[in-house]
N, C-alpha and C positions, 0 to 999 in steps of 0.2 A: 378227731371228734372232741376229745377232752379239751384240747387247746381252744376250740370254738366255743364250747359251753363255759369254759373258764373265763374267757373274755366276756362273754354275754353276762355272766354273773357279776364280774367286776364292774360292769356298766349298769348294773342294776335292772337288767332286761329280763331276768328269769323270775317266775313266780315260785313260791315254795313248792308247788305240785311239781313243777318242771325240774327242781333240783333233786327230787326223790327218784324219778325214773326218766328214762329217755324215750318213752313211747311217743311223746309229743313230736320228736325230731322226725320220726318215720311215718306218722299217721296220714298226713296229706298225700304222700307218695303211694302208700299202700292203697288207700282209698281210690286212687285214680287208675289202678291196674285193671286190665281186662280179666275176664274169667280165665283165659288161657295163660295169661302171665302169672296169675295168683296160683294156678295149677303147677306151673313151672317152678315158681318159688317154693311151693310146698314140697314138690319132688326134691329140691335141693335140700331142704331141712330134713328130709327123711333119708339122705344119703349116708353112706359109711364115712365119707370124708367130713361131713358136717358133724356127725356123732364124734369122730376123732378130735375135731377142732374143739368142740364143746368140752369134751372130756379134758383135753390138754389145758384149756384155759382155766377150767375149775380146779384142776390139780395144781397148776402154777399159783393160782390165787390163794389157795388153801395152804401151800407149803412154803411160799416165799413172802415174808412179810413186806418186802419192798415191791411186790408186783401189783401195784395199784392199777396199772394199765390193763393187765390181764384180768383182774376182777371187774373193772369197768367194761372191758369188751365183753366178757362173759355175761354181764347184766344186760348190756345193750343187744347182744345176740338173742338172749332169752326174750327181751321185750319185742324185738322184731318178729321172732317166731310166734310169740303170742298174738301179735296183730295179724299176721298172715293167717293163722289158724282160726282167728275170730271171723 
């Protein structure tokens, strides 16, 4: 995902808002989900495995100055969760 957005940015295809958060990458896909698919996605975000993943990404991002990918993944996961909960 980071490679894709970096390439779009290099080509001048990203707006300033798109550089700040990744919600735009998920919005159209989430909007097209059925109620049952949204329910399944919500269930995934409330699972112990997802909690562990989010905790691990945040911990790695906070404790490793070179973990740009972990910080980016944590931010994108948060954006996706916010979209699904909305």
